[in-house]
C-alpha positions as CSV (number, residue, x, y, z in Angstrom):
1,X,-0.1,0.0,0.1
2,X,2.8,2.6,0.9
3,X,4.6,1.7,-2.5
4,X,1.4,2.7,-4.4
5,X,1.1,6.0,-2.6
6,X,4.8,6.9,-3.6
7,X,3.6,8.8,-6.6
8,X,0.6,10.6,-5.1
9,X,0.3,14.1,-3.8
10,X,-0.5,14.6,-0.1
11,X,-2.0,17.3,1.8
12,X,0.7,19.8,2.7
13,X,3.0,19.1,-0.2
14,X,4.7,22.0,-2.1
15,X,4.9,22.0,-5.6
16,X,7.7,23.8,-7.6
17,X,7.0,23.9,-11.3
18,X,8.3,25.9,-14.3
19,X,9.3,26.0,-17.9
20,X,11.7,28.0,-19.9
21,X,12.4,28.8,-23.5
22,X,15.1,30.3,-25.7
23,X,14.7,30.9,-29.3
24,X,17.0,32.4,-31.9
25,X,16.0,33.3,-35.5
26,X,18.0,34.7,-38.3
27,X,16.6,35.9,-41.7
28,X,18.7,36.4,-44.7
29,X,17.9,38.2,-48.0
30,X,16.3,41.6,-48.7
31,X,14.6,41.6,-45.2
32,X,17.4,40.5,-43.0
33,X,16.9,40.4,-39.2
34,X,18.0,38.6,-36.1
35,X,15.9,38.1,-33.1
36,X,16.2,36.5,-29.7
37,X,13.5,35.4,-27.4
38,X,13.6,34.3,-23.7
39,X,10.8,33.0,-21.4
40,X,10.7,31.9,-17.8
41,X,7.6,30.7,-16.0
42,X,7.9,29.6,-12.6
43,X,5.0,28.3,-10.2
44,X,4.9,27.5,-6.6
45,X,1.7,25.7,-5.2
46,X,0.5,24.3,-1.9
47,X,-1.8,21.3,-1.6
48,X,-4.6,22.0,0.5
49,X,-5.8,18.4,0.1
50,X,-4.2,15.6,-1.9
51,X,-6.2,16.8,-5.0
52,X,-6.5,20.5,-4.7
53,X,-3.5,23.1,-4.8
54,X,-3.5,26.9,-4.8
55,X,-0.4,28.8,-5.8
56,X,1.4,31.7,-7.4
57,X,2.5,32.0,-11.0
58,X,5.0,34.3,-12.3
59,X,6.4,35.0,-16.0
60,X,9.1,36.9,-17.6
61,X,9.6,37.4,-21.3
62,X,12.2,39.2,-23.4
63,X,12.3,39.6,-27.1
64,X,15.0,41.4,-29.1
65,X,14.9,42.2,-32.7
66,X,17.9,43.6,-34.9
67,X,17.4,44.9,-38.2
68,X,20.8,45.6,-40.0
69,X,21.6,47.6,-43.1
70,X,19.7,50.8,-44.3
71,X,16.7,50.3,-42.2
72,X,19.0,49.6,-39.1
73,X,17.1,49.5,-35.8
74,X,17.0,47.6,-32.6
75,X,13.8,46.9,-30.7
76,X,13.3,45.2,-27.3
77,X,10.3,43.9,-25.5
78,X,10.1,42.9,-21.9
79,X,7.0,41.3,-20.2
80,X,6.4,40.5,-16.7
81,X,3.4,38.6,-15.2
82,X,2.2,38.0,-11.5
83,X,-0.7,35.6,-11.0
84,X,-2.4,33.0,-8.8
85,X,-3.7,29.6,-9.8
86,X,-5.9,26.8,-8.4
87,X,-5.3,23.2,-9.7
88,X,-7.5,20.1,-9.2
89,X,-6.3,16.6,-9.9
90,X,-9.3,14.6,-11.2
91,X,-8.0,11.6,-12.8
92,X,-5.1,8.9,-12.2
93,X,-4.1,6.8,-15.2
94,X,-1.8,4.2,-13.6
95,X,0.4,5.0,-10.5
96,X,2.6,7.7,-12.2
97,X,0.2,9.8,-14.5
98,X,-2.0,12.5,-12.9
99,X,-4.2,14.6,-15.0
100,X,-5.5,18.0,-13.6
101,X,-7.6,21.1,-14.5
102,X,-6.4,24.5,-13.7
103,X,-7.8,28.1,-13.5
104,X,-5.7,31.2,-13.1
105,X,-5.9,34.9,-13.0
106,X,-3.0,37.5,-13.6
107,X,-1.8,40.7,-14.1
108,X,1.0,41.6,-16.5
109,X,2.8,44.4,-18.2
110,X,5.0,44.7,-21.3
111,X,7.5,47.5,-22.0
112,X,8.3,48.2,-25.5
113,X,11.7,49.9,-26.4
114,X,12.3,51.6,-29.7
115,X,9.1,50.4,-31.7
116,X,8.5,52.9,-34.5
117,X,4.9,52.0,-35.2
118,X,3.7,52.1,-31.6
119,X,2.2,55.1,-30.0
120,X,2.8,53.9,-26.4
121,X,5.7,52.2,-24.7
122,X,3.9,50.1,-21.8
123,X,0.7,47.8,-22.1
124,X,-1.0,46.7,-19.0
125,X,-3.1,43.5,-19.0
126,X,-5.4,41.5,-16.9
127,X,-6.2,37.7,-17.7
128,X,-8.3,34.7,-16.6
129,X,-7.9,31.3,-18.1
130,X,-8.8,27.7,-17.6
131,X,-7.2,24.6,-19.0
132,X,-6.1,21.1,-18.5
133,X,-2.8,19.4,-17.9
134,X,-0.9,16.3,-16.7
135,X,2.1,15.1,-14.5
136,X,4.0,12.0,-15.2
137,X,6.2,11.2,-12.1
138,X,9.6,10.0,-13.1
139,X,10.6,9.6,-9.5
140,X,8.7,10.0,-6.2
141,X,9.5,13.8,-6.1
142,X,10.0,14.7,-9.8
143,X,7.6,14.8,-12.5
144,X,7.4,16.0,-16.1
145,X,4.4,18.3,-16.7
146,X,2.5,19.1,-19.7
147,X,-0.2,21.9,-20.1
148,X,-2.2,20.9,-23.0
149,X,-3.8,24.3,-23.5
150,X,-5.9,27.0,-22.1
151,X,-9.3,25.9,-23.3
152,X,-10.7,29.3,-22.5
153,X,-9.1,32.6,-21.7
154,X,-10.2,36.1,-21.3
155,X,-7.8,39.1,-21.4
156,X,-8.2,42.9,-21.1
157,X,-5.3,45.0,-22.2
158,X,-4.8,48.8,-22.0
159,X,-2.1,50.8,-23.6
160,X,-0.4,53.4,-21.0
161,X,-1.4,56.6,-22.9
162,X,-4.1,59.1,-22.4
163,X,-7.6,58.3,-23.5
164,X,-6.7,54.8,-24.8
165,X,-9.4,52.2,-25.1
166,X,-9.2,48.7,-23.3
167,X,-8.8,45.9,-25.8
168,X,-10.5,42.6,-24.7
169,X,-10.1,39.2,-26.1
170,X,-12.0,35.9,-25.5
171,X,-10.4,32.8,-26.6
172,X,-12.2,29.4,-26.7
173,X,-9.6,26.8,-27.7
174,X,-11.5,23.5,-28.3
175,X,-9.5,22.7,-31.4
176,X,-6.3,22.5,-29.4
177,X,-6.7,18.7,-29.4
178,X,-6.2,18.4,-33.1
179,X,-2.4,18.9,-32.5
180,X,-1.9,19.6,-28.7
181,X,1.7,19.5,-29.1
182,X,1.5,22.6,-31.1
183,X,-0.1,24.8,-28.4
184,X,0.9,23.0,-25.1
185,X,4.0,23.5,-23.0
186,X,6.3,21.0,-21.1
187,X,7.5,21.7,-17.6
188,X,9.3,20.2,-14.7
189,X,7.6,19.7,-11.4
190,X,9.2,19.2,-8.1
191,X,7.2,17.9,-5.0
192,X,8.5,18.9,-1.5
């Protein structure tokens, strides 16, 4: 019985989870450019029961674009996100595979540096989302996570400029299962 519970969550466990990405792009020809993108998304959660966790979610993104030649310019975008999430583990497939649904709310802002076509240099946003994911335990304390997609999300964004209007977006993403590797994200999860 104790061996079967090795891969389960327990009340009071702490989850440390996150993912990161680094991308480089180089275009040649008439429209040469070089771009670099970095994303960091850590999460910390506390299990209130063996199936339900609450936590905080942070995010950072950096994007740089360099245009050489006659139209030479360098532009940079930095994004920050602060949020909270609730996660419910609802299905176990074998001893090691746990599926969950997750809801989240967040506040974020993006700073734009040297974007010629923008009338503003900062964008504030508020978001709410719900999606599904899974954890596969490779050891008792370490799991590979996969967030399939946000099935539904709502975002309100407002440029930081006088008399700017809010822009709101509702996404219902039920088609993500056509190819869920296209829109999902892998992560690494540690249980303490």
